[in-house]
C-alpha atoms as an extended CHARMM CRD file, in Angstrom:
* protein
*
        74  EXT
         1         1  MET       CA             -1.6820000000        7.3900000000      -11.2320000000  PROA      1               0.0000000000
         2         2  ALA       CA             -5.3910000000        6.6730000000       -9.0040000000  PROA      2               0.0000000000
         3         3  ARG       CA             -5.8340000000        4.3650000000      -12.0980000000  PROA      3               0.0000000000
         4         4  ARG       CA             -2.6000000000        2.6550000000      -11.8900000000  PROA      4               0.0000000000
         5         5  VAL       CA             -3.2010000000        2.5930000000       -7.6290000000  PROA      5               0.0000000000
         6         6  ALA       CA             -6.4100000000        0.9170000000       -8.7940000000  PROA      6               0.0000000000
         7         7  LEU       CA             -4.9730000000       -1.6950000000      -10.8210000000  PROA      7               0.0000000000
         8         8  LEU       CA             -2.5290000000       -2.3280000000       -8.0630000000  PROA      8               0.0000000000
         9         9  VAL       CA             -5.7370000000       -2.5870000000       -5.4180000000  PROA      9               0.0000000000
        10        10  LYS       CA             -7.3790000000       -4.8180000000       -7.5600000000  PROA      10              0.0000000000
        11        11  ALA       CA             -4.5530000000       -7.1230000000       -8.3520000000  PROA      11              0.0000000000
        12        12  LEU       CA             -3.6630000000       -7.6260000000       -5.1770000000  PROA      12              0.0000000000
        13        13  ASP       CA             -7.3990000000       -9.0890000000       -4.3110000000  PROA      13              0.0000000000
        14        14  GLY       CA             -7.2000000000      -12.5780000000       -3.8930000000  PROA      14              0.0000000000
        15        15  ALA       CA             -3.0320000000      -12.6930000000       -4.5020000000  PROA      15              0.0000000000
        16        16  LYS       CA             -2.5120000000      -14.7680000000       -1.4670000000  PROA      16              0.0000000000
        17        17  ARG       CA              1.0640000000      -14.7350000000       -1.3420000000  PROA      17              0.0000000000
        18        18  THR       CA              1.3300000000      -11.2250000000       -1.6860000000  PROA      18              0.0000000000
        19        19  ASN       CA             -1.2090000000      -10.5230000000        1.0550000000  PROA      19              0.0000000000
        20        20  GLU       CA              0.2330000000      -12.9530000000        3.1250000000  PROA      20              0.0000000000
        21        21  ALA       CA              3.4290000000      -10.7830000000        2.6660000000  PROA      21              0.0000000000
        22        22  LEU       CA              1.8420000000       -7.7370000000        3.6540000000  PROA      22              0.0000000000
        23        23  ALA       CA              0.2830000000       -8.7820000000        6.7280000000  PROA      23              0.0000000000
        24        24  ARG       CA              3.9200000000       -9.9250000000        8.0600000000  PROA      24              0.0000000000
        25        25  CYS       CA              4.8020000000       -6.7670000000        7.7150000000  PROA      25              0.0000000000
        26        26  SER       CA              5.7310000000       -4.8270000000       11.2100000000  PROA      26              0.0000000000
        27        27  ASN       CA              5.2120000000       -1.2960000000        9.7120000000  PROA      27              0.0000000000
        28        28  GLY       CA              4.0740000000        1.0190000000        6.7200000000  PROA      28              0.0000000000
        29        29  GLU       CA              7.4310000000        1.6470000000        5.0220000000  PROA      29              0.0000000000
        30        30  GLU       CA              7.7770000000       -2.5140000000        5.1000000000  PROA      30              0.0000000000
        31        31  MET       CA              3.9010000000       -2.6640000000        3.4630000000  PROA      31              0.0000000000
        32        32  LEU       CA              5.5170000000        0.1430000000        0.6590000000  PROA      32              0.0000000000
        33        33  ASP       CA              8.4980000000       -2.5180000000       -0.0680000000  PROA      33              0.0000000000
        34        34  VAL       CA              6.3920000000       -5.4300000000       -0.8980000000  PROA      34              0.0000000000
        35        35  LEU       CA              3.5370000000       -2.9980000000       -2.4090000000  PROA      35              0.0000000000
        36        36  LEU       CA              6.9030000000       -1.6710000000       -4.9670000000  PROA      36              0.0000000000
        37        37  VAL       CA              7.5700000000       -5.1040000000       -5.9430000000  PROA      37              0.0000000000
        38        38  ALA       CA              4.0330000000       -5.8620000000       -6.7320000000  PROA      38              0.0000000000
        39        39  SER       CA              3.7700000000       -2.7520000000       -9.0360000000  PROA      39              0.0000000000
        40        40  GLN       CA              7.1110000000       -3.7290000000      -10.6450000000  PROA      40              0.0000000000
        41        41  LYS       CA              5.9480000000       -6.9590000000      -11.5850000000  PROA      41              0.0000000000
        42        42  LEU       CA              2.5480000000       -5.7700000000      -12.8960000000  PROA      42              0.0000000000
        43        43  ARG       CA              4.6350000000       -2.9280000000      -14.5220000000  PROA      43              0.0000000000
        44        44  LEU       CA              2.8470000000       -0.1440000000      -13.2840000000  PROA      44              0.0000000000
        45        45  GLY       CA              5.9090000000        2.0630000000      -12.5440000000  PROA      45              0.0000000000
        46        46  LEU       CA              4.2600000000        3.4140000000       -9.0330000000  PROA      46              0.0000000000
        47        47  SER       CA              7.0220000000        5.1770000000       -6.8280000000  PROA      47              0.0000000000
        48        48  ARG       CA              7.4150000000        4.6900000000       -3.2500000000  PROA      48              0.0000000000
        49        49  GLU       CA              5.7990000000        8.5690000000       -2.9990000000  PROA      49              0.0000000000
        50        50  GLN       CA              2.9760000000        7.8440000000       -5.2800000000  PROA      50              0.0000000000
        51        51  LEU       CA              2.0990000000        4.2720000000       -2.9670000000  PROA      51              0.0000000000
        52        52  ARG       CA              2.8260000000        6.4860000000        0.1820000000  PROA      52              0.0000000000
        53        53  ASN       CA              0.3760000000        9.3990000000       -0.7890000000  PROA      53              0.0000000000
        54        54  THR       CA             -2.3130000000        7.7030000000       -2.9560000000  PROA      54              0.0000000000
        55        55  PRO       CA             -6.1040000000        5.9290000000       -1.2090000000  PROA      55              0.0000000000
        56        56  PRO       CA             -6.2290000000        3.4290000000       -0.6250000000  PROA      56              0.0000000000
        57        57  ILE       CA             -2.3270000000        2.7730000000       -0.0820000000  PROA      57              0.0000000000
        58        58  ARG       CA             -2.0760000000        5.8080000000        2.0630000000  PROA      58              0.0000000000
        59        59  ASP       CA             -4.7030000000        4.6980000000        4.4750000000  PROA      59              0.0000000000
        60        60  TRP       CA             -3.0540000000        0.8910000000        4.8270000000  PROA      60              0.0000000000
        61        61  VAL       CA              0.3700000000        2.6420000000        5.6210000000  PROA      61              0.0000000000
        62        62  TRP       CA             -1.2080000000        4.7270000000        7.9590000000  PROA      62              0.0000000000
        63        63  TRP       CA             -3.1170000000        1.8290000000        9.7180000000  PROA      63              0.0000000000
        64        64  LYS       CA             -0.0850000000       -0.4120000000        9.8740000000  PROA      64              0.0000000000
        65        65  ASN       CA              1.9760000000        2.9520000000       11.3780000000  PROA      65              0.0000000000
        66        66  LYS       CA             -0.6280000000        3.1960000000       14.1580000000  PROA      66              0.0000000000
        67        67  GLU       CA             -1.2180000000        6.6170000000       12.5580000000  PROA      67              0.0000000000
        68        68  ALA       CA             -4.4130000000        8.5150000000       12.4950000000  PROA      68              0.0000000000
        69        69  PRO       CA             -4.7470000000       10.7570000000        9.0620000000  PROA      69              0.0000000000
        70        70  ILE       CA             -6.6350000000       13.0340000000       11.5220000000  PROA      70              0.0000000000
        71        71  MET       CA             -7.3610000000       13.7170000000       15.2610000000  PROA      71              0.0000000000
        72        72  ILE       CA            -10.8460000000       14.8700000000       16.5550000000  PROA      72              0.0000000000
        73        73  GLY       CA            -10.9180000000       16.5810000000       19.8650000000  PROA      73              0.0000000000
        74        74  ASP       CA             -8.0800000000       16.3300000000       22.3310000000  PROA      74              0.0000000000
């Protein structure tokens, strides 16, 4: 699965329309919608859950939702 996510990330490099769509997303769930479509077009067969839980996409979703993966201090 990590290999398929890596292929998706590589395909996103230079994919102007997809990157613009990702930038317009207001939250991580909308990003996952865009990424699922990209995964389907590339026939990678990734699920929403796989995208949500696999770096670096997991980290992008956390960032878009303004959720830190860990909190130090406080």
